[in-house]
N, C-alpha and C positions, 0 to 999 in steps of 0.2 A: 337468195339461195336459202333453201330449207334443208335441214339435215335428215336424210333418210335413215331409218334404224339400222339397215345393213351397212351403210356407210359408216355410221358411228361405231358399230361393232367391229368393223375392220380397222378403224383408227385405234380403238381401244387395244386390239390385238397388236398393232404396231408399237404402241407405247409399252406394252408388257414385254414384247420381244426386245426392245431397247433395254429395259430394266434387267432382263435375263442376260443380255449381252454384257452389261456393265458388271453384274454379279457382285462379287466381293469388293468391287471398287466403291460400293456405297457403304458408308458408315451406318450401322443400325439405327443411329439417332440423328442422321444428317438433317432431317426435316427441322430439327430443333436447334441446329448449330448456326443459323444465320445464312446469309446469301453470298458469302465469300468462299475462297478456297475451292474445294471439290464441288460445291454447289454452283459456283460460277462456271466451272468447267462443264458441268451438266447443262447449264443455260446455253453455253456456246454450242453444245451438241444439238440442243433443241433449236437454236437459231439456224444452225446449218441445215436442219430439216424444214425450216420455214414455219416452225410451230410457235415461236414467240409472238408473232404478229397475227395469230388466228382471230383474236377478238377485237382487232382494231376497227373502229367505226369508219363509215364513209366520211368524206370531208363535210357532208351536210349533217353529220352526227347520227345518222341512222345506224341501228344495230345490225351487224351481219349475221347471217344464219350460222356462221362458223362459231358463234358463241357457244353452241352446244359442244363443239369439238374442244374449244378452249376449256370449258368446264370439265369435260372428260379428262383432258390432259392433266390438269392440276389435281383433280380428284384421284386419279390413278397414282400420281406422284406422291400425294398425301398418304394414300393407303400404304404405299411402299416405304413411307418415311424418307423420301428422297429429297424433296424440295418444296418450299412454299412458292406461291406465285411471285414472279420477278416484279419488283416495284417499277422499274424503268419501263418494262414492256406493258405494264398495266396502266396505272394512274397517269404516269408521265406521258407515255406515248399516245394514249387515247386522248389526252388534252391537246398535245401538240398537233395531232392529225387535224383536229377541228379548229384550233385557235392559234397555232404557232405560225410565225412568219415563214416565208419561203426559205430564208436563211437558216432559221432554227430547224426546220424539217430536214434540210440538206445536211446540217451538221450533226444532228442527233439521231434521227430515225433509223438510218441504215445501220449505225453502230449498235443501237438498242436492239434492232431486229436480229443482229448477229449474236447478241449476248455479250458484246465487248464493252458496252457503256453501262455503268451502274449508278443508281440514284438511291439516296436515303430521303425520307420525308421529314422536313424541318417544320413541324407544326407545333407540337406541345412545348410549353415553357414552364418554369417553376410556378408562375402565377396564372397559367392558362393551360390546363390539362384537358378536361372534358369540354370546357367552354373556350373555343379557339378565338372567339371575338375579343378576348382579353389579351391578345399577344402584345408584347411591348417592344420586340425587336424592331429597330427603325432603320429605314433606308433613306438617306438624305441625298437628293440629286445634286450633283456637282458637274455641270457640263454634260459630257457624254457618258458619265458613269454615275453609279450610286455608291455611297459609302455606308456600309451596313455594320451596325453595332447592336449587340444583344446576346441572348443566351437561349439555346434550345436544349430540352431535356427529354430523356427517355427515347432518344433517337436510335432506333434499331439500324444496324449495319453502316453507320457513318464511318466506322474505322476501316472499312474496306470498300467504300464507295468513291466514285469519281466526283459526283455532284450532289448538291443539296437542293431539293425542291422546296424552296423557302417561302413560307408565309410570313409577311412582315407588314409594318405600317410605313407608308410613304409620306414623309413630311410634304405639306403643300396641298394635300387633298382637302379641299375646303368643306365639302359636304358629302353626305351619303356614306358609302362604304370606304373606310380609309385603308383597307387591306390591299396589298399588292403581292404578286407572285413573281419570284426571281429564280433564275438558275444560277446557283453559286458554286464556283469551283472549290472543292474541298482541299485542293492543293495550294490555294492562294495564300499570300501573306496575311497574317492576322487571324487565321483559323487555328483553334486549339481544341483538340478532341480528347476527352478524358473518359475513362471507363466507369460504368456502373455495373457491378456484379449483381446477379440476380439469384434467387433461391434455387433455380433449376440449373445453375452453372452456365447460363447464357450471359451474354454481355449486351447491355444497352450503353448509351453514351450521353454525356453532356457535351454540347458543342458551343464554345465561346467564340464570338465574332467581334473583333476589335478593329473597326474601320476597314473592313474587307471591301475591296474594290470589285464591283460587279458592273460590267458594261451595260449600258441602257438597252443594247440590242439583245440582252439576255433577260429582259422583262417579258413575261408571257401575258398577252392581253394588255389592256390599258390599266393605268393606275386606278384603283378603286374597283376592279373587276375580280379580284382574287377569290372572294367568298363565293361568287357565282360559279367560277371555274372549278373550284374545289368540290362544290356540291354536284356539279355536272359529272365530274370525274368519279365521284363516289357512286353516283347513280348507275354508271356503266360497269362498276366493279363490285357492286353489292352481292351479285350472285356467286362471288368467290369468297365472301366473308367467312363462311364456315364450310369446310369441305367434308362431307359426310364420310368419305373414305378414311379420313384420319380417325373419326370417332369410332367407326366399325373396327379399325385396327386396334384401338385401345381396348375395346371389349374382347377381342380375340386374345390380347395379351393377358387379360384377367382369366380367361378360360384356360389358356396355356399354363399360367401360374397355378391355378387350382388343380389341373391335371398332374403337374409335376409334384405337387404337394399331396396328392392322393385325396383331394377334397371334393371331387366332383360328386361324391355320394352324400355330401353334407346337404340336407334338404333346405336349410335356411340359405346357404350360399347359392344353391341352384335356383331357388325361388328368386333371389335377388338378380341373378344373371338373366333369368327370363324376363323380369321387369325391365332390366337395362336393355335387353334386346328390343323391346317395344320402343324404348326411348330412342335407340339408334334408328329404327325404322321411321320414327317421327321426324328425326333430323333429315333423313333422306327425302321424305315426302315434302317437307317444308323447303328444302333446298331446291327441289325440282319445281316447286311452285314459284319461288323467287326467280329461277331461270326462265320459266315460261312467261312471267310478267315482263322480264327484261326483253325477251324476244319479241313481245308484242309492242315494245316501245313504251310501255306503261311505267309509272312510278312504282317501284317495288320496295319503298322505304319500310313499310310495315312488315312485309314478308321477310325482308332481310333482318330486321330487328328481331322478329320472332325466331328465325332459325339461329341467330346469334345467341339469343337468350337460352333456347332449348339446348343448343349444341354445347355451350359453355357449361351449363348445369350437368349435362350428360358426362362430359369429360371428368368433371369433379366427382360425380357419384360413382363412376366406374373405378376411378383411381382409389377411392377410399372404401369401397364396398367390403373388401376382405378385412381391413382393419376394424371397421365398425362392427363386424361380426366376431371380433375377438382374436383374429389370426395375426398375432404380433410379428410372425415371420415376414409379413408383407412390408414391414418397415425397414428391412435390410437395404441400406443406402444404395448398394450397387445394383439392386434388382429393378426390373422395369416398373413394377407397381409403385415403388417408392419414388422413382424418378417422375413417373406420370402424375403422382400426387403433387409434387413440387411444381411441375410444369403447369398443371391445371390452374394453379393460383395465378399464373401469368396470363393464361389463355382468357380468363374472364375479364382481364383489363384491356388487352389488345383490341383495337378496333372499336372501343367504347365499352364502358363497364355495364354490368347487368342493370344497374340503376338507370343509366342513360337509356338503355334499350327499353326499359319499362316506360320511361318518359316518352320516348318516340312512339311507342304503341298507344299510350294514353292520348297523345295528341292526334295520331293518325286514325285510330279506331273509334275514339269517343269524344274527340274535340276538346279534351281537357288540357289545362296547363298553358293556354295561350299559344304563341307562335313557337 
């Protein structure tokens, strides 16, 4: 299936009509508040309309033409500051469709498609942030179960998720990749979730696991396959790493602030806004390029790293433009610009730091830095 422009335009109109219908039910900063509460209610509405499963691949892993619709959905929701992509409907479901057992598909996919089942990603640890090969959380096989012990950190949405998509080491993997992927019930005994407050008022988490029992039937793929499965999942999600609608909305917030302050006549500020407008257009073009590569079934690692790098930089430069030009009123804590400045510090870390993205580009584009 390929997406015709008229079809995509009609779908975009449907999304906007839904947002108009919800109206004041959306918090102005809901996009930044995590995936629980009102955002989960919105996911359920998307599920009712069949929109959460738009980008799910075929069982052979082929990318569907509806990836365009999936991109438009999350881009419109990002522009409206309504919601980020649902982790369960993205990385988790797209992996289970291809690699899950019949039992796992039956137990999880229908609920994910409805928006009823939520997942957090249990990847990073205190000693394994950007380099996930260093994870120390261990799963010890004990008959028909694993007993999992370790700590995950910077775990978004764990406090209102049902399950943890857990990257760990399985004792007994003699050679090759020791990593294993488990579905861990966050309501199980031995799970302790503690908050980490962030500069933008968001909440991340530490997740402590003390002998948590995970049925062996909740292992995804074979022992030692986790790293490959995670890379495959990232490959089909990279086109959603940076949503240009969010970046454009940030720029509009800067323009609205300047208008309210009577500063649109300031030539230095207006020159900066015009420069930032070009940056936003660059993000849009690069995001479209990553999407096109994904639709072709090609590896878009470099394209995704480029849009993440440019997009993160644009959000930071938009948020600090007024302050850098001496307009101290932009620092008022309750105002959008001050909030966006704090949030942009987080944005450059999520999904891989700018330094990591430069490393990806160095390897992919110039063959530097080894594997």
